[in-house]
C-alpha positions in Angstrom: -22.2 -0.5 -23.9 -25.5 -2.2 -22.3 -28.5 -1.7 -25.2 -30.2 1.0 -23.4 -34.2 0.6 -22.6 -36.0 3.5 -22.6 -37.0 3.5 -18.4 -38.6 0.0 -18.8 -38.9 -1.0 -15.0 -39.0 -4.8 -16.0 -36.1 -4.3 -18.2 -33.9 -2.6 -15.4 -35.7 -5.5 -13.1 -34.0 -8.4 -15.6 -30.8 -6.7 -15.9 -30.5 -6.3 -12.4 -31.2 -9.8 -12.3 -28.5 -11.0 -14.2 -26.4 -8.6 -12.8 -26.7 -10.2 -9.5 -26.7 -14.2 -11.1 -23.6 -13.0 -12.8 -22.1 -12.0 -9.6 -22.9 -14.6 -7.7 -21.8 -17.3 -10.4 -18.4 -15.7 -10.3 -18.3 -16.2 -5.9 -17.6 -20.3 -7.1 -16.9 -20.6 -10.9 -14.5 -19.3 -13.5 -15.5 -16.0 -15.2 -14.3 -17.4 -18.3 -16.7 -20.6 -18.1 -20.3 -18.9 -17.1 -22.6 -19.5 -19.9 -25.2 -16.5 -20.8 -27.3 -19.9 -20.7 -26.1 -20.5 -16.7 -26.9 -16.7 -16.2 -30.4 -17.1 -17.6 -30.9 -20.4 -16.1 -30.2 -19.1 -12.1 -31.9 -15.6 -13.4 -35.1 -17.1 -14.1 -34.9 -15.1 -17.3 -34.7 -16.5 -20.9 -32.2 -16.0 -23.4 -33.6 -13.6 -25.2 -34.4 -11.0 -22.4 -30.6 -11.2 -22.1 -30.0 -10.5 -25.8 -32.8 -8.1 -25.4 -30.6 -6.0 -22.7 -26.7 -7.0 -23.7 -25.1 -8.0 -26.1 -22.6 -10.8 -24.2 -22.0 -11.1 -20.4 -19.1 -8.5 -20.5 -21.8 -6.1 -21.4 -23.1 -6.8 -17.8 -19.8 -6.2 -16.0 -19.8 -2.4 -18.1 -22.6 -1.6 -17.2 -21.7 -2.4 -13.4 -18.5 -0.1 -13.8 -21.0 2.4 -15.4 -22.4 2.8 -12.8 -19.6 2.8 -10.4 -18.8 5.8 -13.1 -21.6 8.2 -12.6 -20.7 7.9 -9.2 -17.4 8.5 -9.0 -18.1 11.5 -12.3 -21.3 13.2 -9.6 -18.6 13.6 -7.0 -16.0 14.9 -9.3 -18.5 17.6 -10.6 -18.7 18.8 -7.0 -15.1 19.8 -5.9 -13.5 22.8 -6.3 -10.2 21.4 -5.9 -9.2 19.3 -8.8 -5.6 18.2 -8.4 -4.2 14.8 -8.3 -4.6 14.1 -4.9 -8.4 15.3 -4.9 -9.5 13.1 -8.0 -7.3 10.1 -5.5 -8.9 11.1 -3.0 -12.8 10.7 -4.5 -12.0 7.7 -6.6 -10.8 5.7 -3.9 -13.8 7.0 -1.6 -15.7 5.8 -4.4 -13.9 2.4 -5.1 -14.2 1.2 -1.5 -18.5 1.9 -1.5 -18.1 -1.3 -3.8 -15.0 -3.1 -2.5 -16.6 -6.2 -2.6 -17.3 -6.5 -5.9 -14.2 -4.6 -7.2 -12.8 -7.5 -5.3 -14.2 -10.1 -7.2 -14.1 -8.8 -10.6 -10.2 -8.4 -10.0 -10.0 -12.1 -8.5 -11.1 -13.3 -12.4 -8.7 -10.4 -13.9 -11.4 -8.6 -15.5 -11.0 -4.9 -14.1 -9.4 -4.3 -18.4 -13.0 -3.6 -18.9 -13.4 -1.4 -16.3 -10.8 0.9 -17.5 -11.6 0.6 -20.9 -14.9 2.4 -19.8 -13.4 5.1 -18.0 -11.2 5.6 -21.3 -14.8 6.2 -22.5 -16.3 7.6 -20.7 -13.6 10.6 -19.2 -12.6 12.5 -22.0 -16.1 14.0 -22.5 -16.2 15.0 -18.7 -12.7 16.1 -18.5 -13.6 18.4 -21.6 -16.6 19.8 -19.6 -15.2 20.3 -16.7 -10.9 20.9 -17.2 -10.8 21.3 -20.5 -11.5 25.2 -21.4 -9.1 26.0 -18.5 -5.8 23.8 -20.7 -3.5 24.8 -23.1 -2.3 21.6 -24.3 -3.7 20.0 -27.6 -6.5 17.6 -27.6 -4.4 15.0 -28.5 -1.8 15.6 -26.0 -4.5 15.7 -23.4 -5.9 12.0 -24.9 -2.4 10.2 -24.0 -2.5 12.6 -20.9 -5.5 11.0 -19.9 -4.6 7.3 -20.8 -1.5 7.6 -18.7 -3.0 8.9 -16.3 -6.0 6.2 -16.3 -3.6 3.3 -16.7 -2.1 4.4 -14.1 -5.1 4.8 -11.5 -5.8 1.4 -12.6 -2.6 -0.1 -11.5 -2.7 1.6 -8.4 -6.5 -0.2 -7.5 -5.5 -3.6 -8.2 -2.6 -2.7 -5.9 -5.0 -1.3 -3.7 -7.1 -4.1 -3.7 -4.4 -6.9 -2.8 -3.3 -5.3 -0.5 -4.4 -6.8 2.9 -3.5 -3.8 5.1 -5.7 -1.2 2.3 -5.5 2.9 2.8 -8.2 4.9 3.3 -8.9 7.3 0.6 -7.3 10.0 2.6 -4.0 7.7 2.7 -4.3 7.0 -0.9 -4.2 10.8 -1.5 -1.6 11.5 0.3 0.7 8.6 -1.2 -0.7 10.4 -4.5 0.6 13.9 -3.3 4.1 12.3 -3.0 4.1 9.8 -5.9 4.0 13.1 -7.7 6.5 15.2 -5.7 8.7 12.1 -6.1 8.1 12.2 -9.9 8.9 16.5 -9.8 12.1 15.5 -8.4 13.5 13.0 -11.0 12.2 15.0 -13.8 14.1 18.1 -12.1 17.1 15.4 -11.4 17.4 14.1 -15.3 17.1 18.0 -16.3 20.1 18.7 -14.3 22.0 15.8 -15.2 21.7 16.5 -19.1 22.7 20.6 -18.5 
């Protein structure tokens, strides 16, 4: 998580420069080989400025992911229907807006950082939005959220790699269909156990 500089516009400007610089470098270089010195030199900033705002270059990407999360969270909070197909549609609406960034990050195999960020941010929002309506233990909900976010991340990677990328509406239908497949398979397993 980026270090929080409270409303400092110079700090925000520096963060923005470092984000842009890192993403530009990622277009031509391997992420693992990019150094903090290279980021600061290309951004025209000092290493001291970098470390005032971040602990590592991963933190720069996590800051970008956090902005995407805030956008997603805002749209989710506006939904009255929180079924998985609706959640998928909102998810892919937001992801589509950040397609170039996500494709670049995926190319460098850095989407696990996004998953880690979602794992951190989802439980409190889930508790607030839907938690009180759930009659399951916190442990069960935690496992369910982990399962769900892992699945969505794998679907996101497949979607990013798909040259005939589906629309958010089409992705919602796919999610609805695979829920039906899972429910059908569970029913069949249950029937065979009898």
